[in-house]
N, CA, C and O atoms as a GROMACS GRO file, in nm:
protein
  336
    1UNK      N    1   0.085  -0.117   0.000
    1UNK     CA    2   0.000   0.000   0.000
    1UNK      C    3   0.090   0.124   0.000
    1UNK      O    4   0.189   0.130   0.072
    2UNK      N    5   0.054   0.222  -0.081
    2UNK     CA    6   0.128   0.348  -0.086
    2UNK      C    7   0.060   0.447   0.009
    2UNK      O    8  -0.063   0.463   0.007
    3UNK      N    9   0.140   0.513   0.092
    3UNK     CA   10   0.088   0.612   0.186
    3UNK      C   11   0.145   0.749   0.156
    3UNK      O   12   0.258   0.762   0.109
    4UNK      N   13   0.066   0.851   0.184
    4UNK     CA   14   0.111   0.989   0.185
    4UNK      C   15   0.085   1.043   0.325
    4UNK      O   16  -0.028   1.046   0.372
    5UNK      N   17   0.192   1.083   0.390
    5UNK     CA   18   0.184   1.137   0.526
    5UNK      C   19   0.225   1.283   0.520
    5UNK      O   20   0.338   1.315   0.480
    6UNK      N   21   0.136   1.371   0.558
    6UNK     CA   22   0.162   1.515   0.553
    6UNK      C   23   0.188   1.565   0.694
    6UNK      O   24   0.110   1.540   0.786
    7UNK      N   25   0.300   1.638   0.708
    7UNK     CA   26   0.334   1.695   0.838
    7UNK      C   27   0.359   1.845   0.822
    7UNK      O   28   0.398   1.893   0.716
    8UNK      N   29   0.335   1.918   0.931
    8UNK     CA   30   0.353   2.064   0.932
    8UNK      C   31   0.500   2.095   0.952
    8UNK      O   32   0.563   2.047   1.046
    9UNK      N   33   0.555   2.176   0.861
    9UNK     CA   34   0.695   2.214   0.868
    9UNK      C   35   0.779   2.137   0.768
    9UNK      O   36   0.739   2.031   0.719
   10UNK      N   37   0.894   2.192   0.737
   10UNK     CA   38   0.983   2.127   0.642
   10UNK      C   39   1.080   2.034   0.713
   10UNK      O   40   1.138   2.068   0.816
   11UNK      N   41   1.095   1.917   0.655
   11UNK     CA   42   1.184   1.813   0.707
   11UNK      C   43   1.299   1.799   0.609
   11UNK      O   44   1.277   1.791   0.488
   12UNK      N   45   1.422   1.797   0.659
   12UNK     CA   46   1.539   1.785   0.571
   12UNK      C   47   1.547   1.648   0.504
   12UNK      O   48   1.501   1.548   0.559
   13UNK      N   49   1.606   1.645   0.387
   13UNK     CA   50   1.618   1.519   0.311
   13UNK      C   51   1.706   1.416   0.382
   13UNK      O   52   1.699   1.297   0.351
   14UNK      N   53   1.788   1.460   0.476
   14UNK     CA   54   1.873   1.367   0.550
   14UNK      C   55   1.792   1.269   0.634
   14UNK      O   56   1.846   1.170   0.685
   15UNK      N   57   1.662   1.295   0.650
   15UNK     CA   58   1.575   1.207   0.727
   15UNK      C   59   1.519   1.091   0.644
   15UNK      O   60   1.445   1.008   0.697
   16UNK      N   61   1.552   1.084   0.515
   16UNK     CA   62   1.496   0.980   0.427
   16UNK      C   63   1.522   0.839   0.483
   16UNK      O   64   1.430   0.757   0.487
   17UNK      N   65   1.645   0.811   0.525
   17UNK     CA   66   1.675   0.677   0.578
   17UNK      C   67   1.596   0.648   0.705
   17UNK      O   68   1.549   0.536   0.726
   18UNK      N   69   1.582   0.748   0.789
   18UNK     CA   70   1.508   0.729   0.915
   18UNK      C   71   1.362   0.699   0.887
   18UNK      O   72   1.297   0.626   0.962
   19UNK      N   73   1.310   0.756   0.779
   19UNK     CA   74   1.172   0.731   0.741
   19UNK      C   75   1.163   0.617   0.639
   19UNK      O   76   1.073   0.614   0.554
   20UNK      N   77   1.258   0.525   0.649
   20UNK     CA   78   1.256   0.398   0.576
   20UNK      C   79   1.240   0.415   0.426
   20UNK      O   80   1.165   0.340   0.362
   21UNK      N   81   1.310   0.513   0.370
   21UNK     CA   82   1.313   0.529   0.225
   21UNK      C   83   1.195   0.600   0.163
   21UNK      O   84   1.184   0.603   0.041
   22UNK      N   85   1.105   0.656   0.243
   22UNK     CA   86   0.994   0.731   0.186
   22UNK      C   87   1.049   0.855   0.115
   22UNK      O   88   1.150   0.911   0.156
   23UNK      N   89   0.982   0.896   0.009
   23UNK     CA   90   1.019   1.018  -0.062
   23UNK      C   91   0.976   1.138   0.021
   23UNK      O   92   0.862   1.144   0.068
   24UNK      N   93   1.065   1.233   0.039
   24UNK     CA   94   1.035   1.355   0.114
   24UNK      C   95   1.017   1.469   0.016
   24UNK      O   96   1.109   1.503  -0.059
   25UNK      N   97   0.897   1.527   0.016
   25UNK     CA   98   0.867   1.640  -0.073
   25UNK      C   99   0.836   1.763   0.013
   25UNK      O  100   0.746   1.760   0.097
   26UNK      N  101   0.913   1.869  -0.008
   26UNK     CA  102   0.890   1.994   0.064
   26UNK      C  103   0.793   2.078  -0.019
   26UNK      O  104   0.821   2.110  -0.134
   27UNK      N  105   0.681   2.113   0.040
   27UNK     CA  106   0.579   2.187  -0.033
   27UNK      C  107   0.590   2.337  -0.007
   27UNK      O  108   0.643   2.380   0.096
   28UNK      N  109   0.540   2.415  -0.102
   28UNK     CA  110   0.549   2.561  -0.093
   28UNK      C  111   0.478   2.618   0.029
   28UNK      O  112   0.515   2.725   0.078
   29UNK      N  113   0.375   2.548   0.077
   29UNK     CA  114   0.299   2.598   0.192
   29UNK      C  115   0.367   2.570   0.326
   29UNK      O  116   0.311   2.601   0.431
   30UNK      N  117   0.487   2.511   0.322
   30UNK     CA  118   0.561   2.485   0.446
   30UNK      C  119   0.544   2.344   0.498
   30UNK      O  120   0.608   2.308   0.597
   31UNK      N  121   0.458   2.264   0.436
   31UNK     CA  122   0.437   2.126   0.478
   31UNK      C  123   0.540   2.033   0.414
   31UNK      O  124   0.606   2.069   0.316
   32UNK      N  125   0.554   1.916   0.472
   32UNK     CA  126   0.635   1.809   0.414
   32UNK      C  127   0.544   1.692   0.384
   32UNK      O  128   0.458   1.657   0.465
   33UNK      N  129   0.562   1.632   0.267
   33UNK     CA  130   0.484   1.516   0.227
   33UNK      C  131   0.579   1.397   0.219
   33UNK      O  132   0.676   1.399   0.144
   34UNK      N  133   0.550   1.294   0.298
   34UNK     CA  134   0.626   1.169   0.296
   34UNK      C  135   0.543   1.070   0.215
   34UNK      O  136   0.427   1.044   0.248
   35UNK      N  137   0.601   1.014   0.109
   35UNK     CA  138   0.526   0.924   0.021
   35UNK      C  139   0.605   0.798  -0.005
   35UNK      O  140   0.726   0.802  -0.029
   36UNK      N  141   0.535   0.684  -0.001
   36UNK     CA  142   0.600   0.559  -0.036
   36UNK      C  143   0.526   0.438   0.017
   36UNK      O  144   0.423   0.451   0.083
   37UNK      N  145   0.579   0.321  -0.013
   37UNK     CA  146   0.514   0.197   0.028
   37UNK      C  147   0.529   0.172   0.179
   37UNK      O  148   0.635   0.197   0.237
   38UNK      N  149   0.422   0.124   0.239
   38UNK     CA  150   0.422   0.085   0.380
   38UNK      C  151   0.366  -0.058   0.383
   38UNK      O  152   0.253  -0.082   0.339
   39UNK      N  153   0.445  -0.151   0.434
   39UNK     CA  154   0.411  -0.292   0.419
   39UNK      C  155   0.291  -0.338   0.501
   39UNK      O  156   0.217  -0.428   0.458
   40UNK      N  157   0.270  -0.279   0.619
   40UNK     CA  158   0.158  -0.322   0.702
   40UNK      C  159   0.127  -0.216   0.808
   40UNK      O  160   0.193  -0.112   0.814
   41UNK      N  161   0.027  -0.244   0.890
   41UNK     CA  162  -0.015  -0.148   0.992
   41UNK      C  163   0.094  -0.123   1.096
   41UNK      O  164   0.107  -0.011   1.146
   42UNK      N  165   0.172  -0.224   1.128
   42UNK     CA  166   0.281  -0.206   1.225
   42UNK      C  167   0.384  -0.106   1.171
   42UNK      O  168   0.434  -0.022   1.245
   43UNK      N  169   0.415  -0.116   1.043
   43UNK     CA  170   0.510  -0.023   0.981
   43UNK      C  171   0.452   0.118   0.978
   43UNK      O  172   0.525   0.216   0.999
   44UNK      N  173   0.323   0.129   0.952
   44UNK     CA  174   0.258   0.261   0.952
   44UNK      C  175   0.265   0.324   1.091
   44UNK      O  176   0.298   0.442   1.104
   45UNK      N  177   0.234   0.246   1.194
   45UNK     CA  178   0.240   0.299   1.331
   45UNK      C  179   0.383   0.341   1.367
   45UNK      O  180   0.403   0.438   1.439
   46UNK      N  181   0.481   0.266   1.318
   46UNK     CA  182   0.621   0.302   1.342
   46UNK      C  183   0.654   0.437   1.280
   46UNK      O  184   0.721   0.520   1.342
   47UNK      N  185   0.608   0.459   1.157
   47UNK     CA  186   0.631   0.588   1.091
   47UNK      C  187   0.562   0.702   1.165
   47UNK      O  188   0.620   0.810   1.183
   48UNK      N  189   0.439   0.678   1.208
   48UNK     CA  190   0.366   0.783   1.281
   48UNK      C  191   0.431   0.814   1.415
   48UNK      O  192   0.428   0.929   1.459
   49UNK      N  193   0.489   0.713   1.481
   49UNK     CA  194   0.563   0.737   1.606
   49UNK      C  195   0.685   0.826   1.580
   49UNK      O  196   0.719   0.911   1.661
   50UNK      N  197   0.750   0.804   1.465
   50UNK     CA  198   0.867   0.886   1.432
   50UNK      C  199   0.827   1.032   1.411
   50UNK      O  200   0.898   1.123   1.454
   51UNK      N  201   0.713   1.053   1.345
   51UNK     CA  202   0.663   1.190   1.328
   51UNK      C  203   0.638   1.252   1.466
   51UNK      O  204   0.677   1.366   1.492
   52UNK      N  205   0.575   1.176   1.553
   52UNK     CA  206   0.548   1.225   1.689
   52UNK      C  207   0.678   1.258   1.762
   52UNK      O  208   0.688   1.361   1.828
   53UNK      N  209   0.778   1.168   1.750
   53UNK     CA  210   0.905   1.188   1.820
   53UNK      C  211   0.980   1.312   1.772
   53UNK      O  212   1.056   1.371   1.848
   54UNK      N  213   0.959   1.351   1.646
   54UNK     CA  214   1.020   1.474   1.595
   54UNK      C  215   0.952   1.599   1.650
   54UNK      O  216   1.009   1.708   1.646
   55UNK      N  217   0.830   1.582   1.700
   55UNK     CA  218   0.756   1.696   1.752
   55UNK      C  219   0.691   1.778   1.642
   55UNK      O  220   0.654   1.894   1.664
   56UNK      N  221   0.678   1.719   1.523
   56UNK     CA  222   0.615   1.790   1.411
   56UNK      C  223   0.470   1.749   1.403
   56UNK      O  224   0.439   1.630   1.407
   57UNK      N  225   0.378   1.845   1.392
   57UNK     CA  226   0.236   1.811   1.389
   57UNK      C  227   0.199   1.731   1.264
   57UNK      O  228   0.237   1.766   1.152
   58UNK      N  229   0.125   1.623   1.286
   58UNK     CA  230   0.072   1.540   1.177
   58UNK      C  231  -0.052   1.609   1.122
   58UNK      O  232  -0.144   1.643   1.197
   59UNK      N  233  -0.055   1.629   0.991
   59UNK     CA  234  -0.172   1.690   0.928
   59UNK      C  235  -0.264   1.581   0.874
   59UNK      O  236  -0.385   1.586   0.896
   60UNK      N  237  -0.207   1.482   0.803
   60UNK     CA  238  -0.290   1.376   0.749
   60UNK      C  239  -0.206   1.255   0.713
   60UNK      O  240  -0.085   1.265   0.695
   61UNK      N  241  -0.272   1.141   0.703
   61UNK     CA  242  -0.212   1.017   0.653
   61UNK      C  243  -0.316   0.955   0.561
   61UNK      O  244  -0.429   0.929   0.601
   62UNK      N  245  -0.276   0.932   0.437
   62UNK     CA  246  -0.370   0.887   0.335
   62UNK      C  247  -0.313   0.764   0.265
   62UNK      O  248  -0.198   0.766   0.221
   63UNK      N  249  -0.393   0.658   0.253
   63UNK     CA  250  -0.351   0.536   0.184
   63UNK      C  251  -0.414   0.530   0.046
   63UNK      O  252  -0.530   0.565   0.026
   64UNK      N  253  -0.334   0.485  -0.049
   64UNK     CA  254  -0.388   0.461  -0.182
   64UNK      C  255  -0.322   0.335  -0.236
   64UNK      O  256  -0.208   0.304  -0.202
   65UNK      N  257  -0.394   0.265  -0.320
   65UNK     CA  258  -0.342   0.144  -0.381
   65UNK      C  259  -0.358   0.158  -0.531
   65UNK      O  260  -0.465   0.127  -0.585
   66UNK      N  261  -0.254   0.205  -0.602
   66UNK     CA  262  -0.268   0.231  -0.745
   66UNK      C  263  -0.294   0.105  -0.827
   66UNK      O  264  -0.345   0.115  -0.939
   67UNK      N  265  -0.262  -0.012  -0.774
   67UNK     CA  266  -0.284  -0.136  -0.849
   67UNK      C  267  -0.430  -0.180  -0.847
   67UNK      O  268  -0.473  -0.256  -0.933
   68UNK      N  269  -0.504  -0.133  -0.750
   68UNK     CA  270  -0.644  -0.175  -0.737
   68UNK      C  271  -0.731  -0.092  -0.831
   68UNK      O  272  -0.724   0.031  -0.830
   69UNK      N  273  -0.811  -0.158  -0.910
   69UNK     CA  274  -0.901  -0.091  -1.002
   69UNK      C  275  -1.042  -0.096  -0.947
   69UNK      O  276  -1.082  -0.195  -0.885
   70UNK      N  277  -1.117   0.010  -0.968
   70UNK     CA  278  -1.257   0.011  -0.928
   70UNK      C  279  -1.336  -0.077  -1.025
   70UNK      O  280  -1.322  -0.063  -1.146
   71UNK      N  281  -1.417  -0.165  -0.972
   71UNK     CA  282  -1.501  -0.247  -1.056
   71UNK      C  283  -1.634  -0.177  -1.078
   71UNK      O  284  -1.690  -0.117  -0.986
   72UNK      N  285  -1.686  -0.185  -1.200
   72UNK     CA  286  -1.816  -0.123  -1.225
   72UNK      C  287  -1.924  -0.193  -1.143
   72UNK      O  288  -1.921  -0.315  -1.125
   73UNK      N  289  -2.019  -0.116  -1.096
   73UNK     CA  290  -2.132  -0.171  -1.024
   73UNK      C  291  -2.258  -0.145  -1.105
   73UNK      O  292  -2.254  -0.075  -1.206
   74UNK      N  293  -2.367  -0.201  -1.059
   74UNK     CA  294  -2.492  -0.177  -1.130
   74UNK      C  295  -2.527  -0.029  -1.129
   74UNK      O  296  -2.592   0.020  -1.221
   75UNK      N  297  -2.485   0.043  -1.025
   75UNK     CA  298  -2.511   0.187  -1.018
   75UNK      C  299  -2.435   0.264  -1.125
   75UNK      O  300  -2.482   0.366  -1.174
   76UNK      N  301  -2.314   0.213  -1.162
   76UNK     CA  302  -2.238   0.286  -1.264
   76UNK      C  303  -2.307   0.277  -1.399
   76UNK      O  304  -2.298   0.371  -1.478
   77UNK      N  305  -2.375   0.166  -1.428
   77UNK     CA  306  -2.450   0.157  -1.553
   77UNK      C  307  -2.565   0.256  -1.554
   77UNK      O  308  -2.593   0.318  -1.656
   78UNK      N  309  -2.630   0.273  -1.440
   78UNK     CA  310  -2.739   0.368  -1.428
   78UNK      C  311  -2.687   0.509  -1.456
   78UNK      O  312  -2.754   0.588  -1.523
   79UNK      N  313  -2.568   0.541  -1.403
   79UNK     CA  314  -2.510   0.672  -1.425
   79UNK      C  315  -2.480   0.696  -1.572
   79UNK      O  316  -2.497   0.807  -1.621
   80UNK      N  317  -2.434   0.590  -1.644
   80UNK     CA  318  -2.405   0.606  -1.785
   80UNK      C  319  -2.533   0.633  -1.864
   80UNK      O  320  -2.532   0.714  -1.957
   81UNK      N  321  -2.643   0.567  -1.828
   81UNK     CA  322  -2.769   0.589  -1.898
   81UNK      C  323  -2.819   0.731  -1.875
   81UNK      O  324  -2.878   0.791  -1.966
   82UNK      N  325  -2.796   0.785  -1.756
   82UNK     CA  326  -2.840   0.920  -1.726
   82UNK      C  327  -2.759   1.025  -1.802
   82UNK      O  328  -2.807   1.137  -1.824
   83UNK      N  329  -2.635   0.989  -1.842
   83UNK     CA  330  -2.550   1.085  -1.912
   83UNK      C  331  -2.590   1.097  -2.059
   83UNK      O  332  -2.554   1.195  -2.124
   84UNK      N  333  -2.664   0.999  -2.112
   84UNK     CA  334  -2.700   1.002  -2.256
   84UNK      C  335  -2.807   1.100  -2.286
   84UNK      O  336  -2.848   1.114  -2.401
   0.00000   0.00000   0.00000
């Protein structure tokens, strides 16, 4: 599973190894975005503990799975008929 963890404040790139290889993106608004694969819930909790230990406020943690495709449902067919 790919996670995006947003924290308040800029984090230096030297922290990449400590955050287990997640990509560190410094955003213009002053936030830092940590992005990358997290193998399980234990690994996620470990990352969140590290954010806490730095004393940087956690803004959000978002999971996405790019390999998973949405399957059409009967409701999606109804939506297509309404678009015609």
